[in-house]
MIDOSE-1310 file (N, C-alpha, C; in nm, 2 decimals, decimal comma, always signed):
residues 119
mlig	-1,41/+3,92/+1,77/-1,52/+3,84/+1,77/-1,58/+3,83/+1,63; -1,58/+3,94/+1,55/-1,63/+3,94/+1,42/-1,56/+3,85/+1,33; -1,43/+3,84/+1,34/-1,35/+3,75/+1,26/-1,39/+3,60/+1,29; -1,43/+3,57/+1,41/-1,47/+3,44/+1,44/-1,59/+3,39/+1,36
ilgs	-1,68/+3,49/+1,33/-1,80/+3,46/+1,25/-1,77/+3,47/+1,10; -1,70/+3,57/+1,06/-1,68/+3,59/+0,92/-1,55/+3,54/+0,86; -1,46/+3,49/+0,94/-1,32/+3,46/+0,90/-1,31/+3,33/+0,82; -1,42/+3,27/+0,78/-1,40/+3,14/+0,71/-1,37/+3,16/+0,56
nvlg	-1,39/+3,28/+0,50/-1,35/+3,30/+0,36/-1,28/+3,43/+0,35; -1,23/+3,46/+0,23/-1,15/+3,58/+0,21/-1,23/+3,71/+0,22; -1,35/+3,71/+0,17/-1,44/+3,83/+0,18/-1,47/+3,86/+0,33; -1,50/+3,76/+0,41/-1,52/+3,78/+0,55/-1,40/+3,83/+0,62
lgvg	-1,28/+3,78/+0,58/-1,16/+3,82/+0,64/-1,13/+3,97/+0,61; -1,16/+4,01/+0,49/-1,14/+4,15/+0,45/-1,24/+4,24/+0,52; -1,36/+4,20/+0,54/-1,46/+4,28/+0,61/-1,42/+4,29/+0,76; -1,38/+4,18/+0,81/-1,34/+4,18/+0,95/-1,22/+4,27/+0,98
tivg	-1,12/+4,27/+0,88/-1,00/+4,35/+0,90/-1,03/+4,50/+0,89; -1,12/+4,53/+0,79/-1,16/+4,67/+0,78/-1,23/+4,72/+0,90; -1,32/+4,64/+0,95/-1,40/+4,68/+1,08/-1,30/+4,69/+1,19; -1,21/+4,59/+1,20/-1,11/+4,60/+1,31/-1,02/+4,72/+1,31
aavg	-0,98/+4,76/+1,19/-0,91/+4,89/+1,17/-0,99/+5,01/+1,21; -1,12/+5,01/+1,17/-1,21/+5,12/+1,20/-1,23/+5,13/+1,35; -1,25/+5,02/+1,41/-1,27/+5,03/+1,56/-1,14/+5,07/+1,63; -1,03/+5,03/+1,58/-0,90/+5,07/+1,63/-0,88/+5,22/+1,61
vaig	-0,92/+5,27/+1,50/-0,91/+5,42/+1,47/-1,00/+5,49/+1,57; -1,12/+5,44/+1,59/-1,22/+5,51/+1,68/-1,17/+5,51/+1,82; -1,11/+5,40/+1,87/-1,06/+5,39/+2,00/-0,93/+5,49/+2,01; -0,85/+5,48/+1,91/-0,73/+5,57/+1,91/-0,77/+5,72/+1,91
laig	-0,88/+5,75/+1,84/-0,93/+5,89/+1,84/-0,98/+5,93/+1,97; -1,05/+5,84/+2,04/-1,11/+5,87/+2,17/-1,00/+5,88/+2,28; -0,89/+5,81/+2,26/-0,78/+5,81/+2,36/-0,69/+5,94/+2,34; -0,65/+5,96/+2,22/-0,56/+6,07/+2,20/-0,55/+6,13/+2,07
etae	-0,43/+6,15/+2,02/-0,41/+6,22/+1,89/-0,38/+6,13/+1,78; -0,30/+6,18/+1,69/-0,26/+6,11/+1,56/-0,19/+5,98/+1,59; -0,09/+5,98/+1,68/-0,01/+5,86/+1,71/-0,10/+5,74/+1,76; -0,20/+5,77/+1,85/-0,29/+5,67/+1,90/-0,38/+5,62/+1,79
liag	-0,42/+5,71/+1,70/-0,51/+5,68/+1,59/-0,44/+5,58/+1,50; -0,32/+5,60/+1,46/-0,24/+5,51/+1,38/-0,22/+5,38/+1,45; -0,18/+5,39/+1,57/-0,16/+5,26/+1,65/-0,28/+5,18/+1,66; -0,40/+5,25/+1,68/-0,52/+5,17/+1,69/-0,56/+5,10/+1,55
avgg	-0,53/+5,17/+1,44/-0,56/+5,11/+1,31/-0,46/+4,99/+1,29; -0,34/+5,01/+1,32/-0,24/+4,90/+1,30/-0,27/+4,78/+1,39; -0,31/+4,81/+1,51/-0,35/+4,71/+1,61/-0,47/+4,63/+1,56; -0,57/+4,70/+1,51/-0,69/+4,64/+1,46/-0,66/+4,55/+1,34
vlga	-0,58/+4,59/+1,25/-0,54/+4,50/+1,14/-0,46/+4,38/+1,18; -0,36/+4,40/+1,26/-0,28/+4,29/+1,31/-0,36/+4,19/+1,39; -0,45/+4,24/+1,48/-0,54/+4,16/+1,55/-0,63/+4,07/+1,47; -0,69/+4,14/+1,37/-0,78/+4,06/+1,28/-0,71/+3,96/+1,20
lsaa	-0,59/+3,99/+1,15/-0,51/+3,89/+1,07/-0,46/+3,78/+1,16; -0,42/+3,81/+1,28/-0,38/+3,70/+1,37/-0,49/+3,61/+1,41; -0,61/+3,67/+1,44/-0,73/+3,59/+1,47/-0,77/+3,51/+1,36; -0,75/+3,55/+1,24/-0,79/+3,48/+1,12/-0,72/+3,35/+1,11
avvh	-0,59/+3,35/+1,15/-0,51/+3,22/+1,15/-0,57/+3,12/+1,25; -0,61/+3,17/+1,36/-0,68/+3,08/+1,46/-0,81/+3,03/+1,41; -0,89/+3,12/+1,35/-1,02/+3,08/+1,30/-1,01/+2,98/+1,19; -0,92/+3,00/+1,10/-0,90/+2,91/+0,98/-0,87/+2,77/+1,03
galr	-0,77/+2,76/+1,13/-0,73/+2,63/+1,18/-0,84/+2,56/+1,26; -0,91/+2,64/+1,34/-1,02/+2,58/+1,42/-1,14/+2,53/+1,34; -1,17/+2,61/+1,24/-1,28/+2,56/+1,15/-1,24/+2,44/+1,07; -1,11/+2,43/+1,03/-1,07/+2,32/+0,96/-1,07/+2,19/+1,04
rggt	-1,05/+2,21/+1,17/-1,05/+2,09/+1,26/-1,19/+2,06/+1,32; -1,30/+2,13/+1,27/-1,43/+2,10/+1,31/-1,49/+2,19/+1,42; -1,44/+2,31/+1,45/-1,49/+2,40/+1,55/-1,61/+2,47/+1,49; -1,70/+2,52/+1,58/-1,82/+2,59/+1,53/-1,79/+2,74/+1,53
rlgi	-1,86/+2,81/+1,44/-1,83/+2,95/+1,43/-1,86/+3,03/+1,55; -1,98/+3,00/+1,62/-2,01/+3,08/+1,74/-1,92/+3,05/+1,85; -1,88/+2,92/+1,86/-1,78/+2,89/+1,97/-1,65/+2,96/+1,95; -1,60/+2,96/+1,83/-1,48/+3,03/+1,80/-1,49/+3,18/+1,82
aayl	-1,61/+3,23/+1,78/-1,63/+3,38/+1,81/-1,63/+3,41/+1,95; -1,69/+3,33/+2,03/-1,69/+3,35/+2,18/-1,55/+3,34/+2,24; -1,48/+3,24/+2,20/-1,34/+3,22/+2,24/-1,26/+3,34/+2,21; -1,27/+3,39/+2,08/-1,19/+3,50/+2,04/-1,23/+3,63/+2,11
gvlg	-1,36/+3,65/+2,14/-1,41/+3,76/+2,21/-1,35/+3,77/+2,35; -1,35/+3,66/+2,42/-1,29/+3,66/+2,56/-1,14/+3,68/+2,55; -1,08/+3,61/+2,46/-0,93/+3,63/+2,44/-0,89/+3,77/+2,40; -0,97/+3,83/+2,32/-0,95/+3,97/+2,28/-0,95/+4,07/+2,40
llic	-1,05/+4,05/+2,48/-1,06/+4,13/+2,60/-0,95/+4,11/+2,70; -0,90/+3,98/+2,71/-0,79/+3,96/+2,79/-0,66/+4,02/+2,74; -0,64/+4,02/+2,61/-0,53/+4,08/+2,54/-0,53/+4,23/+2,56; -0,65/+4,29/+2,55/-0,66/+4,43/+2,57/-0,63/+4,47/+2,71
lval	-0,67/+4,39/+2,81/-0,63/+4,42/+2,95/-0,48/+4,41/+2,97; -0,42/+4,31/+2,91/-0,27/+4,29/+2,93/-0,20/+4,41/+2,86; -0,26/+4,46/+2,75/-0,19/+4,57/+2,68/-0,19/+4,70/+2,76; -0,27/+4,71/+2,87/-0,27/+4,82/+2,95/-0,15/+4,83/+3,04
ipaa	-0,08/+4,72/+3,06/+0,04/+4,71/+3,14/+0,15/+4,78/+3,06; +0,23/+4,87/+3,12/+0,33/+4,94/+3,04/+0,43/+4,84/+2,98; +0,46/+4,86/+2,85/+0,56/+4,78/+2,77/+0,50/+4,64/+2,73; +0,39/+4,59/+2,79/+0,33/+4,47/+2,75/+0,26/+4,48/+2,62
gyve	+0,20/+4,60/+2,59/+0,14/+4,62/+2,46/+0,23/+4,61/+2,35; +0,35/+4,66/+2,36/+0,45/+4,65/+2,26/+0,50/+4,51/+2,23; +0,51/+4,44/+2,34/+0,55/+4,29/+2,33/+0,43/+4,22/+2,26; +0,31/+4,25/+2,29/+0,20/+4,18/+2,23/+0,19/+4,21/+2,08
avai	+0,22/+4,34/+2,04/+0,21/+4,38/+1,90/+0,31/+4,30/+1,82; +0,42/+4,26/+1,87/+0,51/+4,18/+1,80/+0,49/+4,03/+1,82; +0,46/+3,99/+1,94/+0,45/+3,84/+1,97/+0,33/+3,77/+1,91; +0,21/+3,84/+1,91/+0,09/+3,77/+1,87/+0,09/+3,74/+1,72
plla	+0,13/+3,84/+1,63/+0,14/+3,80/+1,49/+0,24/+3,69/+1,46; +0,36/+3,70/+1,53/+0,46/+3,59/+1,51/+0,41/+3,46/+1,56; +0,34/+3,45/+1,67/+0,28/+3,32/+1,71/+0,17/+3,27/+1,62; +0,09/+3,36/+1,56/-0,01/+3,32/+1,46/+0,06/+3,27/+1,34
armr	+0,16/+3,33/+1,29/+0,23/+3,28/+1,17/+0,30/+3,15/+1,20; +0,35/+3,13/+1,32/+0,41/+3,00/+1,35/+0,31/+2,89/+1,36; +0,19/+2,93/+1,42/+0,09/+2,83/+1,43/+0,03/+2,79/+1,30; +0,03/+2,88/+1,21/-0,02/+2,85/+1,07/+0,06/+2,75/+1,00
grqa	+0,19/+2,74/+1,02/+0,27/+2,65/+0,96/+0,26/+2,51/+1,02; +0,21/+2,49/+1,14/+0,20/+2,36/+1,21/+0,06/+2,31/+1,21; -0,03/+2,34/+1,12/-0,16/+2,29/+1,13/-0,17/+2,14/+1,10; -0,24/+2,07/+1,19/-0,26/+1,93/+1,18/-0,38/+1,90/+1,10
arfa	-0,40/+1,78/+1,07/-0,52/+1,74/+1,00/-0,64/+1,74/+1,09; -0,76/+1,73/+1,04/-0,88/+1,73/+1,12/-0,88/+1,61/+1,22; -0,92/+1,64/+1,34/-0,93/+1,54/+1,44/-1,03/+1,43/+1,41; -0,99/+1,31/+1,41/-1,07/+1,20/+1,37/-1,16/+1,15/+1,48
glrt	-1,13/+1,17/+1,61/-1,21/+1,13/+1,72/-1,23/+0,98/+1,73; -1,35/+0,94/+1,76/-1,38/+0,80/+1,77/-1,41/+0,73/+1,64; -1,41/+0,81/+1,53/-1,43/+0,74/+1,40/-1,32/+0,64/+1,37; -1,20/+0,67/+1,42/-1,09/+0,57/+1,40/-1,11/+0,44/+1,47
lak	-1,18/+0,44/+1,58/-1,21/+0,32/+1,65/-1,32/+0,24/+1,59; -1,40/+0,30/+1,51/-1,51/+0,23/+1,45/-1,48/+0,13/+1,34; -1,35/+0,14/+1,29/-1,31/+0,05/+1,18/-1,28/-0,09/+1,22
């Protein structure tokens, strides 16, 4: 959700990525030992970078920051719940960054809406 608000520039992306890694480390520390801590940090960084691709594209097409943040917050909770299914978390860790990279290459221009009909 933080990337949805701060992800419009490089500094915000960096802050969001660091906070995502820190939250991942905290959750990993609460759950278990060193392996969970590292997995939490990697998951936080990958999640923040994947969300940044969505934020950048949505802002370019005219989305609002709070709307994007709300969307990403709900989607993040859904992804966390799916990750609790055995083996689904591993699939998510690979699939979500790949989908974000693929989406980044197919960005369309800003939606013109009804302005095209006004001419």
